[in-house]
N, C-alpha and C positions, 0 to 999 in steps of 0.2 A: 528508539532508533527509527530514523526515517528509512523506509524500504525503497522509496522512489524519489527522484529529483524532478525539478521542473523540466529538465531535458528529457527524462523518461515520459513525462506527461505530454510534451510536445511530440515525442515519437509516436505515441498511441493515438494522438489527435489526427483526424483525417487531413486537416489543413495545417497541421503543425503549429508553429508559433502564431500564425495569423488567427487561427481558431481560438487559441488561448487568449490572445489580446482582445478579441471580440467578446469572449465569455467573461474574462476577469476584469476588464476595464469598462466595457460598454460605451467607450468613447472613441470616436473615429480619430482622435488625436494620437492614440497609441497604436502603433503598427506592430506587426509580429517581429519585425527587425529590431525595433526599439526595445521590445520586451526581451528578446534574445540578448541584445547588448546589455541590458540591465542585469540579467541573470549572469552573464559571462563577465561582467564588470569591464565591458568594452568601452570604446570611445563614443560618448554621446554628445560631443561638443556641437554637433550640427542640429541638435534639437533644442527647443525652448525650455525654459525652466518649468513651465506649466506641463509640458509633455513629459518631462523627466519625472516630475512629481506624480503624475498620473500613472506612469509606468512603474514607479516604486510602489505605489499603492496596489497596483494590479499584481505585482510580484509578491507582495506581502499576503494578499488574498490567496494566491496560488500556494504559497508555502503553508498557510494556515489550513487550507483544504487538505493538502498532502499530510500534514501532521495529524489532523483529525482522522484521516483515512488510515494512517499507520496505527493509530491507537485502536481503531476498530479491528484492524488485522491482528493486532496483539491479542484481542479478546478471543480470536479463533486459535491463535498459535499457543497461547499460554498454557492451556490445560495439557498439551502434549509436549511442548518444548520448554517448559518452565525452568528446568534445571540448567539449560544452556542459553537462556535469554540474558542479556541481549544477544541476538544471533550474530555470529561472525560475518563480517562484510563479504568474505569469499563465498560463504554458504548462500547468502542473499543474492549475490550477483550471478551465481551459477544456477539459480532457480528461476521460475517464472514469477516469483513474488514481486519484483519491481514492476513488471508489466501488469500484473493483476491489480496492485495498489494504484498504479497510475490510471488504469482503466476505470476503476471505481471513483477515483478522484475526478476524472473528467466528467463522469456522469453526475457527480455532485456539483460540479461547476455549472452544469446546465440547470440545476434546480428543478423547479416545477415545469419548465419549458421543454423537458426531455421528450423526445418523440418515442413512439413505440418501437420504431426501428432501432434507435440507439439503445433503448432499454434491452431489447433482445440481443443486440450485438455485444453488450457488456455483461450479460448474464453469466458467461463463462467464468468471469473473475470471481463472482460470488460462489459459484460451484467449486472453483479451485480452492478457495479458502475453506469452504465447508469440507472438502475432501481432505485437505491437510489436517483439519481438526479431527476428522473421524478415522484417519489412518488409511484412507483409500489412495492418498497421494503422499509423497514424502519430499522433504527438502534435501535428502541425501545424507543426512547425519543420523547418528544413533538416536532413535526415538526414546524419549525418557518415559513415556507413558502412552503406549499404543492403545487405542480404543479396543474394547472387547468385541468379538464377533456378536452380532445381534442374536439373541436367544441363548447365549452362553454366559456363564458367570465364572469368574476366576476368584478363588478365595485363597488367602494365605494366612497362616497362623504362626505364632512364634513357636520355637522348639519347646517341648515340654520340660519344665524345670523339676518335676517330681521324679525321684530316683526310686524305682520299684525294688532294686537290689538291696537297698538298706532299710526296707520297710519291715 
């Protein structure tokens, strides 16, 4: 399941769709408006075929980055929420998960050109996923397996099958 959309990614980007167009296409022919229209399946008749093709490619890259980021988020969520995965859309939308996934995806779009400032600004998203995994944060649904408190161990054993009364 994708926890974030290109619209979520544009929302967390400082310059919105323009920043996404710059990061995903690296061509001045693709504007933020064209990328937005491509995502929203809007009217692109005023653009050239080459611009439309570049925008389609940029949107495909954005969707790929979001999909890979969602799979990485699943690695954090699965140990704790495995019994209820895929997560209900209402649970996802009522949490910070879309923002966290979009923030990490934005950082991935920057690749090796990421600045220290952007890396520090997006660190919260990694911390949020780690907190979800460890039980420090919750998605608001019944946890299927909350992590144990550090230094404590919980042990469970099946009920004894031996009947001492008939011995």
